[in-house]
N, C-alpha and C positions, 0 to 999 in steps of 0.2 A: 768713358771706359769702352774699349773696343769690343765688339761681339764677334764670335766665331762665325765664319762663313758657312752657309749651308752648302752641301755638296750632294749630287745625285747618288742614288744607290742603284747599281745595275744588277743584271742577272749573274748568278754564280758561274754559268757556262754559256756557250753559244753553239749553235749548230746550223748547218745548211738545211733548209726545209724544202727547197725545190730548185730545179735547174730549167734553163731554157736556152735555145740556140737558134741561130739563123744562118743559113748557107745560101748565098746568091744562086740564082737559077742557072747562070751560064757556066757550063763545064768547059774547061780549057785542057785539051789533051796534050800529050808530049809532042805529037805530030804538029799541032798548031804552034807550040813553042819553038819548034825547030824551023819554022818558016822565017824566023828573025835571028836565030843564032846557029852557028855551025856545030850541030850536035845530032844525036840520034835518040830514039826512044830507049834503046838498050843502055846507052851511056847514062842517061838521066836516071833510069831505074837503078842501075848499078851504084851510082854515086849518092843517090838520095832516097831511093825506095818509092819515089812519087810516080804514079801512073797518070793522075789528073789532078786538077785543082779548080777552085771556084773563083770567078771574077765578077765583081759588082758591075752593074750597068753604069755607063758614064755619068748619068744624072743621079745615081744612088749614092747617098752620103753616109758618113760615119754615123751621124745621128739616126738616119733611116734604119740602118742595120741594128743599132743599139736599141731603138724603140721596139723593133720586131722581136729581138731576143728577150728584152726585159718584159714585154707583154706576155710572152710564153711562160716565163718564170713565175710571174704573178698569177697567171691563170692556173698553172700547175699546182700552186699553193692555195688556190681559191681565195686570193686576197684582193681587197679593194686597194687601188693605188694610193688612196688617202691614208692607208695604214703605214706607209713607208715614211720614215723620218730622215733618211739619208740615202742619196744616190751617189755611188762612186763609179766613175767611168775610167777604166784603164785603157789608154790609147796613146799611140805615138804618131798617129796619122790624121788626127783632126787638123784641118788646114789652118785653123786660127789660133793664135796665142790666147786670145780672149774674144768673146766669152767662151767658157768651157762647153764642150759637147754635152756634159752632164746636165747643164741647166736647160738646154733645149729638149733633151730626152725626158727630163723630169716633167716639164710642161706638157709635152705631147702625150705622155703616159697618164696625165691627170694626177700626178703626185705632188704638185705644188701645194703648200710651200715647203716641201722637204728641202733640207740642205743638199747642195749638189757641188761636186768638184771633180776635176779630172786629175789623174795621176799618171805620170810618165815614167814607167819602169820597164819599158820595152816588153820583151818576152816574159819577164817575171811579173808583169803587171797584175794578172789575175790573182796570183798567190799573195802579192802585196795587198791587193784590195780585200781579200778574204781575211788577212791578218788585221787590217785596219777596221774592218767591219766587226770582227770578233771583239777587238779591244773596245770599240765604241759601245757595243751592247753590254759588255761586262762592266764598263765604267759608268754606264747610265747616261751616256750622251745621246743614245738612240735606243729604241726598243726593237726596231726592225730596219734592216739595211738591204738595199738592192745593189749588188755589185755587177757591173757590166764590163766585159772586156771586148773591145771591138776594133778592128783594123781594116782599112782599105789600102793595102800595100801596093795594089796595082797602080795607084796614082804616083808612087814613088820609085817604081822599078823601071830601069832602062831596059826596054824589051830587046835591045841588041847586046846586052851584057851577058856573056856566056856563063859568068860565075854566079849570077843572081836571078836571071830571068826565069829560070825553071823552078826556083824554090818557092817564091813568095806568092801569097794568095789573100783572099778577103773573107771575112765572116765575123760573127759575133756570138758570144756565149754569156750567160747570165746566171746568177744565183741569188736567192733570198736568204739572208742570215738573220736569225732572231735568237732570243734568249732561250735557255734550256735548263732543266734541272740535272741533266747529265752532260758530260763533256762530249761534244761532237766536232770540235775543232781544236787540234792540238797546238802547242806552242810553235810559233814560226821561227825558223832559222833562216836569217836573211843577211844580206851584206852587199858590198860592191867593191870593185877594184878599178877606180878611175884612172889608174896608170895605164890601163889598156883601153881607154875610151875611144881610141882611133880604130879599134878592131871592127866596129860596126857604126856607121854614121849615116845620117840623113840630112840633106841640105838642098837648098836651091842653088844650082851652079850654072855658070855660063860655059856651056860645053857644046862641042860639035855633036849633033844628034842626027839620026836618020831623017828627022823632020826639018833639019836645018840648024843654023847656029842661033842659040838663044838661051833664055833662062828656063831650065827644066829641073823639076824635083828629082833628086837622085839618091838612091840607097846604095852604099858601097860596103863591102865586107871583105875582111881578110880571112877567107874561108879556113885555111889550114890553122891559123892562130886560134880561131874560135873553136875549131874541132879539138885541138890539143887541150885547150882550157876546159872545155866541157867534159871530156872524158877523164881528165886528170883531177879536176877540182870539184865537180858536182856530186860524185858518188859519196865523198865524205860529208857533204852537206846533207844528203839524204839520210845517211846513217845517224847524224846528229839529230835530225828532226824526229826520227823513229825513237831514238833514245830519250829525247826530251818529252815525248808523249808517254814514256814509261812502257814502251813495247820493244819487241825484237822484230827482225825481218820475217820471222816465222809467223807473226801475227798479221802480216799484211795480206789482204786478199786481192787488191788491185793496185797497179802501179801506173800513174799517169804523168809521164814526163812531158815537158814542152816538146811539141812535135817539130823539132828543128831539122832532123835528118834521121832516116831510119838507121844509119850506121851508128849515130850517136846513141840512139835508144838501145840498140843491140850491145854497144860497148858498156853502157850503164848497167844493163841487166847482168852482163858478165862480171863487171867490177863489184857489184853488190852481192853477187852469188845468190840471187833470189831463188827461193824454192820453186820447183816446177809448177806448183799449184797456183802461183800468182798470175793473174790475168794482166796482160800488158796492152796498153793503149798504142795502137798503130794507125791512128786516123790520118797520119800524114800521107798515106798511100793514095787517098782520094780527096784529101782536103788541102794538101800542100802545107807550107809553113805560114800560119796566120798570126805569128807573134803572140801578143797578149791573149788573143782569142783561142789559141790552140788548146790549152788545158781544159777550159770548160766545154769547148766543142767536142773534144775527145771523150771527156767523161760523160757528157750527155748522150753521145752516140753509143758508148758502152752500155749505158742504162737502157737505151732504146733497143739494143740488140740482145739484152739479157746477159751480157758479159760482166756487168756490175749490177749487184742487187741491193735493194734497200737494206741498210744495216751493215753492209760490207765495210771493211776498214781499208781506206785508200790512201796511198802516199802520193802527194802532188809535189811537183817541182817545176819551177820556171827559171829560165836563165837566158840572158841575152845582152843586148847593147848596154853599155855603161862602164864596165860590165856589171850587171846586177844579177842577183839570184835570190830565190826564196823557196822554202819547202815547208810543208806541214802535213800532218796526218789528219784526215777528216773521216767522218762517218757518212757513207753515201745516203742521200735522202731517199 
C-alpha cells in the first residue's frame, strides 16, 4: 500500500528584510566616453539622462561584486550567512556557463551549504529572483533567500560603439527574503517575447575592433525597437502587478523601474499617470544602465537618501533582453 508523500509547509507570506549594494569606485564621465565615440556630453544626457557611470576594475569579477553586495544585505539584516538556505544570482555577464557565479558567492560569504544557482533574465533578473525567492519561502523550499543581481557589462561593451558605449555600467544589488505573517511581496507579473530576441544580444564575435581583429565579447542593441517596446508594453505590465496586489496606483509610494534610459522612465511615468506624490527612481543619472543590478541599486540608493522609507509601498519593474519582463509590488524594508 503506497503512502502519501510528506511535503514542506512554508510561510503564508514573504517579505524583503534588507538591501545591500555595491558600486565600483571608478567613475566614468561622459567626457571619457567621448574619447572613444563621436559624441558629446550634451547629446548623451539628452538621449539617456546619464551624467556618469561606474566601471569595475579589470581584475574585479562578477563574483567579487556579488559578494560585496550580498555581505551588506546580510549585515543590514543582522544575519549569519549560515541562516541562508538559497542564493540566487541574477546575471547575464558571468563569463562562465558553469559553474554558476552563485556557488562561488555562496562559498565566499560563508553560506555553504545553501543551494545556489544563477538565473539569466537580463534586466528583469532581480524581479525574477525576488519572485522565485518569495515562492520558495512560501512553498517551504527555503526559510531565507539571498537574491543578488550583479553585472559587469564593461566586459561586453564595445567602447567604440556609439549606440551602447555610453549606456552600460557595472554594479551589484542584493536583498534578503524571508517568511512573514503579513504580505510584503505581491504577485509577480512576468513574461517574455522571444520573437524579439535579436533586439538585445551578447556574444563573442570575430570583429574588427580598435584593438585589432579578433574574438571580442560584444553587446548589441536595436535601440529604437527596445525603446518602442518598453514604452508601449511595460506600462500595462505595471498596472497588472498593482492590480494583482489588490492595490491602485494611488497606493504606490515609490516607483523603481529598470534604469534603462531616463526617457523610458519619463515615458512610463506619463503612461501610468502616477500621482505626483510618487517618488521616482532616477539612479541612471549617476549609475548608468546596470541591467539586472539596476533595480536593487536604485532602491537601495533611494533608501539611503531617504526618498524611500521603511514600510513604503514600492512598484518594481524590470525589462530587457529576451525580451523579458517582470513586475511586483513590495514593501520597502
